[in-house]
C-alpha positions as CSV (number, residue, x, y, z in Angstrom):
1,M,-27.5,110.2,-101.8
2,P,-26.8,113.9,-102.2
3,F,-23.5,115.3,-103.5
4,P,-22.0,118.7,-103.1
5,R,-22.6,121.7,-105.3
6,A,-19.2,121.5,-106.9
7,I,-19.7,117.9,-108.0
8,A,-23.2,118.8,-109.3
9,S,-21.6,121.5,-111.4
10,D,-19.0,119.0,-112.8
11,V,-21.8,116.6,-113.6
12,L,-23.7,119.2,-115.6
13,E,-20.5,120.2,-117.4
14,D,-19.9,116.6,-118.4
15,I,-23.5,116.4,-119.7
16,R,-22.9,119.5,-121.8
17,H,-19.7,118.0,-123.2
18,Q,-21.2,114.6,-124.0
19,T,-24.4,116.0,-125.6
20,R,-22.4,118.5,-127.8
21,G,-25.3,120.8,-128.3
22,A,-27.8,118.1,-129.2
23,G,-29.6,118.5,-125.9
24,F,-29.7,116.2,-122.8
25,G,-33.1,114.8,-123.6
26,A,-32.2,114.1,-127.2
27,R,-29.0,112.1,-126.2
28,L,-31.0,109.9,-123.8
29,A,-34.1,109.6,-125.9
30,P,-35.5,106.0,-126.3
31,R,-35.1,104.4,-129.7
32,P,-38.2,102.1,-130.2
33,P,-37.6,99.1,-132.5
34,S,-40.3,100.4,-134.8
35,E,-38.0,103.3,-135.7
36,D,-34.6,101.7,-135.1
37,P,-34.9,97.9,-135.5
38,L,-33.1,95.7,-132.9
39,P,-30.2,93.5,-134.1
40,A,-30.5,89.8,-133.9
41,P,-30.8,88.2,-130.5
42,V,-28.2,85.8,-129.1
43,P,-29.1,82.3,-130.3
44,R,-30.6,80.4,-127.4
45,D,-30.7,76.7,-126.6
46,S,-33.9,74.9,-127.3
47,K,-35.4,71.6,-126.3
48,G,-32.3,70.5,-124.5
49,T,-30.1,71.2,-127.6
50,S,-27.1,73.4,-127.1
51,R,-26.4,76.1,-129.7
52,S,-23.0,77.1,-128.4
53,V,-21.5,76.6,-131.9
54,D,-24.0,79.0,-133.3
55,R,-23.3,81.5,-130.6
56,R,-19.6,81.4,-131.3
57,A,-20.2,82.1,-134.9
58,F,-22.6,84.8,-133.9
59,V,-20.0,86.5,-131.8
60,A,-17.4,86.2,-134.6
61,D,-19.8,87.9,-137.0
62,L,-19.9,90.8,-134.6
63,G,-16.2,91.4,-135.2
64,A,-15.3,90.5,-131.7
65,P,-13.7,87.0,-131.7
66,L,-13.2,85.2,-128.4
67,P,-10.4,82.7,-129.0
68,V,-9.4,82.3,-125.3
69,V,-13.0,82.4,-124.0
70,T,-14.2,79.8,-126.4
71,G,-11.1,77.5,-126.0
72,E,-9.7,77.9,-129.4
73,R,-6.5,79.2,-127.8
74,T,-5.9,76.9,-124.9
75,V,-2.3,77.8,-123.8
76,V,-2.0,81.1,-121.9
77,P,1.6,81.9,-120.8
78,E,2.1,82.7,-117.2
79,H,3.6,86.1,-117.9
80,E,0.1,87.3,-119.1
81,F,-0.9,87.3,-115.4
82,R,2.1,89.1,-114.0
83,G,0.8,91.7,-111.5
84,N,-2.5,89.9,-111.1
85,V,-1.6,86.9,-109.0
86,E,1.3,85.4,-106.9
87,N,2.3,81.7,-106.7
88,F,0.6,81.0,-110.0
89,V,-0.4,77.4,-110.6
90,G,-3.3,77.6,-113.2
91,L,-6.7,78.9,-114.0
92,A,-10.2,78.6,-112.5
93,Q,-12.9,77.9,-115.1
94,V,-16.1,79.9,-114.8
95,P,-18.6,79.5,-117.7
96,I,-19.5,82.6,-119.6
97,G,-23.0,83.2,-121.1
98,L,-24.0,85.9,-123.4
99,I,-27.2,88.1,-123.4
100,G,-28.4,90.7,-125.7
101,P,-29.1,92.9,-127.4
102,L,-29.4,95.3,-124.5
103,R,-30.3,98.7,-125.9
104,L,-28.9,101.7,-124.0
105,C,-29.4,105.4,-124.5
106,G,-26.7,106.8,-122.3
107,L,-24.3,109.7,-122.1
108,H,-21.4,107.3,-122.8
109,A,-23.0,103.9,-123.7
110,Q,-25.1,104.4,-126.9
111,G,-26.2,101.4,-128.8
112,D,-27.1,97.7,-128.6
113,F,-24.8,95.6,-126.5
114,Y,-24.1,91.9,-126.1
115,V,-23.1,91.4,-122.5
116,P,-20.8,88.5,-121.3
117,L,-21.7,87.1,-117.9
118,A,-19.5,84.6,-116.0
119,T,-21.4,82.6,-113.5
120,T,-22.1,79.2,-112.1
121,E,-25.6,80.1,-111.1
122,G,-28.2,78.5,-113.4
123,A,-31.0,80.8,-114.5
124,L,-28.9,84.0,-113.9
125,V,-28.1,84.5,-117.6
126,A,-31.6,83.7,-118.7
127,S,-33.0,86.1,-116.2
128,Y,-30.8,89.0,-117.2
129,G,-31.4,88.1,-120.9
130,R,-35.2,88.4,-120.4
131,G,-34.8,91.7,-118.7
132,A,-32.6,93.0,-121.4
133,S,-35.1,91.9,-124.0
134,A,-37.9,93.7,-122.3
135,I,-35.9,96.9,-122.0
136,S,-34.8,96.8,-125.6
137,R,-38.3,96.2,-126.9
138,A,-39.4,99.3,-124.9
139,G,-36.8,101.4,-126.7
140,G,-33.9,101.1,-124.3
141,A,-32.8,102.3,-121.0
142,R,-31.6,105.9,-120.3
143,V,-28.3,105.7,-118.4
144,I,-26.0,108.2,-117.0
145,C,-22.6,107.9,-115.2
146,A,-22.9,111.1,-113.1
147,V,-19.8,111.0,-110.9
148,R,-16.5,109.1,-110.7
149,R,-14.5,109.2,-107.5
150,T,-12.2,106.8,-105.6
151,T,-11.5,107.4,-102.0
152,R,-8.7,106.5,-99.6
153,A,-9.0,107.5,-95.9
154,P,-5.8,107.6,-93.8
155,F,-6.0,107.8,-90.0
156,F,-3.8,110.0,-87.7
157,R,-3.7,109.6,-83.9
158,F,-2.5,112.5,-81.7
159,R,-1.9,113.1,-78.0
160,S,-4.9,115.4,-77.6
161,L,-7.7,116.9,-79.6
162,V,-5.8,120.2,-79.5
163,D,-2.9,118.6,-81.5
164,A,-5.5,116.9,-83.8
165,G,-7.1,120.3,-84.5
166,L,-3.7,121.9,-85.3
167,F,-2.9,119.1,-87.7
168,L,-6.4,119.3,-89.3
169,E,-6.0,123.1,-89.8
170,F,-2.6,122.5,-91.6
171,A,-4.1,119.8,-93.8
172,L,-7.0,121.9,-95.0
173,E,-4.7,124.9,-95.7
174,S,-2.4,122.6,-97.6
175,F,-5.1,121.3,-100.0
176,P,-3.9,123.2,-103.1
177,R,-0.4,122.0,-102.5
178,L,-1.7,118.4,-102.1
179,Q,-3.4,118.7,-105.5
180,E,0.0,119.5,-107.0
181,L,1.8,116.8,-105.2
182,V,-0.5,114.0,-106.5
183,G,1.3,114.3,-109.9
184,E,4.5,113.0,-108.2
185,A,2.8,109.7,-107.4
186,T,0.5,109.1,-110.4
187,H,0.2,110.4,-113.9
188,H,-3.5,109.6,-114.2
189,G,-5.0,110.4,-110.8
190,R,-6.2,113.8,-109.6
191,L,-7.1,114.9,-106.1
192,E,-10.6,116.3,-106.3
193,D,-11.7,116.9,-102.8
194,L,-10.7,116.4,-99.1
195,R,-13.3,115.4,-96.5
196,V,-12.5,115.3,-92.8
197,H,-13.7,113.4,-89.8
198,W,-12.5,114.7,-86.4
199,E,-13.1,112.6,-83.3
200,G,-11.2,113.6,-80.2
201,N,-7.5,113.0,-80.8
202,F,-8.3,111.0,-83.9
203,V,-8.3,112.6,-87.4
204,Y,-9.5,110.9,-90.5
205,L,-8.9,112.4,-93.9
206,L,-10.9,111.2,-96.9
207,F,-9.0,111.9,-100.1
208,D,-11.3,111.8,-103.1
209,Y,-9.6,111.2,-106.5
210,S,-10.6,110.9,-110.1
211,T,-8.6,108.1,-111.6
212,G,-9.1,108.3,-115.4
213,D,-10.2,105.0,-116.8
214,A,-8.7,102.8,-114.1
215,A,-10.7,101.6,-111.1
216,G,-7.8,103.2,-109.3
217,Q,-7.6,101.2,-106.0
218,N,-3.8,100.8,-106.1
219,M,-3.4,104.3,-107.7
220,V,-5.1,106.1,-104.8
221,T,-3.2,104.0,-102.2
222,V,0.1,105.0,-103.6
223,A,-0.9,108.7,-104.0
224,T,-2.4,108.8,-100.5
225,R,0.7,107.4,-98.9
226,H,2.7,110.1,-100.6
227,L,0.4,112.9,-99.5
228,A,0.0,111.7,-95.9
229,A,3.8,111.4,-95.5
230,W,4.2,114.9,-96.8
231,L,1.6,116.2,-94.3
232,V,3.2,114.3,-91.4
233,E,6.7,115.6,-92.3
234,R,5.6,119.3,-92.4
235,S,2.8,119.5,-89.9
236,P,3.4,121.8,-86.9
237,V,2.5,118.8,-84.7
238,R,3.4,115.2,-85.5
239,P,0.9,112.3,-85.0
240,C,1.8,109.5,-82.6
241,S,0.9,107.1,-85.3
242,W,-0.9,106.9,-88.7
243,T,-2.0,104.4,-91.3
244,V,-2.7,104.9,-95.0
245,E,-6.2,103.4,-94.7
246,S,-8.5,103.6,-91.7
247,N,-11.5,101.6,-93.0
248,L,-13.5,104.7,-93.3
249,S,-13.3,104.7,-97.1
250,G,-15.7,101.7,-97.3
251,D,-13.3,99.9,-99.6
252,K,-14.8,96.5,-100.5
253,K,-17.6,96.6,-97.9
254,A,-21.1,97.8,-97.8
255,S,-21.2,101.1,-96.0
256,T,-23.7,103.9,-95.2
257,V,-21.1,106.6,-95.9
258,N,-20.7,105.6,-99.5
259,H,-24.4,105.0,-100.0
260,Q,-24.8,108.7,-99.0
261,Y,-21.9,109.9,-101.1
262,V,-20.0,108.1,-103.9
263,R,-17.1,105.7,-104.2
264,G,-16.4,104.6,-107.8
265,S,-19.0,105.6,-110.3
266,R,-22.5,106.9,-109.5
267,V,-24.7,105.4,-112.1
268,M,-28.4,105.9,-112.7
269,A,-30.6,104.0,-115.2
270,E,-34.3,104.0,-116.0
271,A,-36.8,102.5,-118.4
272,E,-40.5,102.7,-119.0
273,L,-42.1,99.5,-120.1
274,P,-45.6,99.6,-121.7
275,R,-48.3,97.5,-120.0
276,A,-48.8,95.3,-123.0
277,L,-45.0,94.5,-123.0
278,V,-45.0,93.7,-119.3
279,E,-48.0,91.3,-119.7
280,E,-46.7,89.6,-122.9
281,S,-43.0,89.3,-122.1
282,L,-42.9,89.2,-118.3
283,H,-46.2,87.5,-117.7
284,T,-47.2,89.9,-114.9
285,T,-48.6,93.4,-114.5
286,P,-47.3,96.8,-113.5
287,E,-49.6,96.7,-110.4
288,A,-48.1,93.3,-109.3
289,I,-44.6,94.5,-109.7
290,E,-45.3,97.8,-107.9
291,T,-46.9,95.9,-105.0
292,Y,-44.0,93.6,-104.7
293,W,-41.5,96.5,-104.7
294,K,-43.4,98.2,-101.9
295,A,-43.4,95.1,-99.8
296,A,-39.7,94.5,-100.6
297,S,-38.8,98.1,-99.5
298,V,-40.5,97.5,-96.2
299,A,-38.8,94.2,-95.8
300,S,-35.4,95.7,-96.6
301,T,-35.9,98.3,-93.9
302,Q,-36.8,95.7,-91.4
303,A,-33.7,93.6,-92.4
304,G,-31.4,96.6,-92.0
305,S,-30.3,96.6,-95.6
306,I,-28.3,99.5,-97.0
307,G,-30.4,100.4,-99.9
308,V,-33.3,98.5,-101.5
309,Q,-32.6,96.1,-104.4
310,G,-33.2,92.5,-105.4
311,Q,-30.1,91.1,-107.1
312,F,-27.6,93.8,-107.9
313,A,-24.8,91.5,-106.8
314,N,-25.8,88.7,-109.3
315,G,-25.3,90.8,-112.4
316,L,-22.3,92.8,-111.2
317,A,-20.4,89.7,-110.0
318,A,-21.0,88.0,-113.4
319,L,-19.9,91.1,-115.3
320,F,-16.9,91.7,-113.1
321,L,-15.7,88.1,-113.5
322,A,-16.0,88.2,-117.3
323,C,-14.4,91.7,-117.7
324,G,-11.5,91.5,-115.3
325,Q,-12.8,93.7,-112.6
326,D,-12.0,93.4,-108.9
327,V,-14.8,91.0,-107.9
328,A,-14.4,91.8,-104.2
329,C,-15.6,95.3,-105.0
330,V,-19.1,93.8,-105.6
331,A,-19.5,94.1,-101.8
332,E,-19.7,97.9,-102.1
333,A,-20.9,98.1,-105.8
334,A,-24.1,96.1,-105.0
335,V,-25.3,98.8,-102.6
336,G,-28.0,100.9,-104.2
337,N,-31.7,101.4,-104.8
338,V,-34.3,100.2,-107.2
339,R,-37.7,101.7,-107.9
340,L,-40.5,99.9,-109.6
341,E,-43.7,102.0,-110.0
342,R,-46.9,102.1,-112.0
343,T,-47.1,105.3,-114.1
344,E,-50.2,107.5,-114.7
345,A,-50.6,105.7,-118.0
346,E,-50.7,102.3,-116.2
347,D,-47.2,101.3,-117.6
348,L,-44.2,100.3,-115.6
349,Y,-41.4,102.7,-114.6
350,A,-38.2,101.1,-113.4
351,S,-35.0,102.8,-112.2
352,V,-31.8,101.9,-110.4
353,C,-29.1,104.0,-108.7
354,L,-25.7,102.6,-107.9
355,P,-23.5,105.1,-106.0
356,N,-20.4,102.8,-105.6
357,L,-19.8,101.1,-108.9
358,T,-16.0,100.5,-109.0
359,V,-15.1,99.6,-112.6
360,G,-12.2,100.3,-114.9
361,T,-11.0,99.6,-118.5
362,V,-7.2,99.9,-117.9
363,G,-5.0,98.3,-115.3
364,G,-5.9,95.6,-112.8
365,G,-7.3,92.5,-114.4
366,T,-8.5,94.2,-117.5
367,G,-5.4,93.0,-119.4
368,T,-5.9,89.3,-118.8
369,P,-6.7,87.4,-121.9
370,T,-10.4,86.6,-121.3
371,A,-11.1,90.0,-119.9
372,R,-9.6,91.7,-122.9
373,E,-11.9,89.7,-125.2
374,C,-15.0,90.4,-123.1
375,L,-14.2,94.1,-122.9
376,G,-13.6,94.1,-126.6
377,L,-17.1,92.6,-127.2
378,L,-18.5,95.6,-125.3
379,G,-16.3,98.1,-127.0
380,C,-14.7,99.1,-123.7
381,V,-11.0,98.4,-124.2
382,G,-8.5,101.0,-122.9
383,E,-8.7,104.7,-122.2
384,G,-11.9,106.6,-122.7
385,S,-14.1,103.6,-121.9
386,A,-14.6,103.4,-118.1
387,A,-17.7,105.6,-118.0
388,K,-19.2,103.5,-120.9
389,L,-18.6,100.3,-119.0
390,A,-20.2,101.8,-115.9
391,E,-23.3,102.7,-117.8
392,I,-23.5,99.2,-119.4
393,A,-23.3,97.8,-115.8
394,G,-26.1,100.1,-114.8
395,G,-28.3,99.0,-117.7
396,L,-27.5,95.3,-116.9
397,V,-28.5,95.8,-113.2
398,L,-31.8,97.4,-114.3
399,A,-32.5,94.4,-116.5
400,G,-31.9,92.1,-113.6
401,E,-34.2,94.0,-111.2
402,I,-37.1,94.0,-113.8
403,S,-36.7,90.3,-114.5
404,I,-36.5,89.1,-110.9
405,A,-39.5,91.2,-109.8
406,A,-41.4,89.8,-112.8
407,A,-40.4,86.2,-111.9
408,L,-41.5,86.6,-108.3
409,T,-44.8,88.1,-109.2
410,S,-45.7,85.7,-112.0
411,G,-44.8,82.6,-110.0
412,E,-41.9,81.7,-112.3
413,F,-39.1,82.2,-109.9
414,T,-39.0,78.7,-108.4
415,R,-39.7,77.1,-111.8
416,A,-36.8,78.9,-113.4
417,H,-34.3,77.8,-110.8
418,A,-35.7,74.3,-110.6
419,T,-35.4,73.8,-114.4
420,L,-32.3,75.9,-115.3
421,G,-30.4,75.7,-112.0
422,R,-30.0,71.9,-111.9
423,R,-28.1,69.5,-114.1
424,A,-31.2,67.3,-114.6
425,A,-34.4,68.9,-115.8
426,T,-37.1,69.1,-113.1
427,S,-40.8,69.4,-113.6
428,I,-42.8,71.4,-111.2
429,D,-46.5,71.6,-111.4
430,E,-47.5,75.1,-110.3
431,T,-51.1,76.0,-109.8
432,V,-52.5,78.4,-112.4
433,S,-54.5,81.3,-111.1
434,D,-55.8,84.5,-112.6
435,P,-55.2,88.0,-111.2
436,Q,-57.4,88.8,-108.2
437,P,-60.5,90.4,-109.6
438,G,-60.5,94.2,-109.3
439,T,-56.9,94.5,-108.2
440,G,-54.8,93.6,-111.2
441,V,-52.5,91.8,-108.7
442,P,-52.0,88.0,-109.2
443,S,-53.7,86.1,-106.5
444,F,-50.6,84.3,-105.4
445,L,-49.1,87.6,-104.2
446,L,-52.2,88.2,-102.0
447,Q,-52.6,84.6,-100.8
448,G,-49.0,84.0,-100.0
449,D,-48.4,81.0,-102.3
450,E,-46.4,80.9,-105.5
451,T,-49.1,80.5,-108.2
452,A,-49.6,82.7,-111.2
453,P,-51.0,82.8,-114.7
454,M,-48.7,80.9,-117.1
455,N,-48.2,82.0,-120.7
456,A,-47.5,79.3,-123.3
457,R,-44.8,81.6,-124.8
458,R,-42.6,81.3,-121.8
459,E,-39.1,82.9,-122.2
460,R,-37.5,81.0,-119.3
């Protein structure tokens, strides 16, 4: 997923600004609990007893009350959803769970976060919670939001490739003027780059914008319509037809072009988990997780997947729902890569890269009542918070990848869904087996059945 030299320079400049002379490594340095104790974890249900009352009191003590989320405020006037929905009749109810603390050592997201997740999939919150716990006990995840861009790609059809070439020449020469004209259509967006695709008598222009703290989908549509109309009006040759979006931007769909570039925020996160922590908390080994990752990478290639990952969509959809993001953008945001490797010290290295993470903290659904409360819980309300939210999302995704790999290699994946994903508790008798002698890999992974060593101090 390379990006141009100019963007790389912008990334480094942002790093210098965020570190403020402290140094890149110091800003992202892990903070082990032995040096910086973790705050209290979210109260969990036990033995079939709900502790939702305790959790609400816990959240209130954090200074982030959730009156609409918790149902204390039940009447939400229709005008609060103006601009978000047409033909309003009521509200869909999706339960919200809370995980944390999730310790992040990012350029923008620094601290211990309690993350709200809206989902109807049993075991999802527990899975991400376990991953967050492991990351936090290891000192936290390093996270960086490297690039933020939103693209719109208009299409122009001409009589011949000669006319198309003349128009393209005019468009490229006009780029400085186009950058000035953007301000007539938006106060927050800036035109950062112009990429082109020329195919016979077809011309596609990919306008890349920075959009401040908004996800910017509507913003760039309005701006692109303004710029395209200006080009058509003044070009030495007029197109036969044109549209403001050609489908080349990859908007709300998985696409190779955006996997190789960026649309939204490009976020990277990594963590290193000591072997003892992997064995104690995740009930598996770095070797087993690495072996699984290698097998999954081959399988993803055979399946024709764009990128390699286990469950990016699960965490992103739940976070997007809770925080008022455009949930349809999960189609592109969930494209990315995970790496799970054993280090020279026999520990576990885990990293994720998300090149298309479309999030915002102003505009869109971020002003709806429950979204405002959930964003407030994360400290991501309003301007200056979008990159922080993107890094929190990256850390969350990393937690999910660690947890699902651990569940699959320890034999706990089916058990978790059978017990947590059903209304009635289900008991599954899974065979217990030790790691294959001499390999460090649980025998179930080698034999093809789902058996694994079970630890009495199970977290799921």
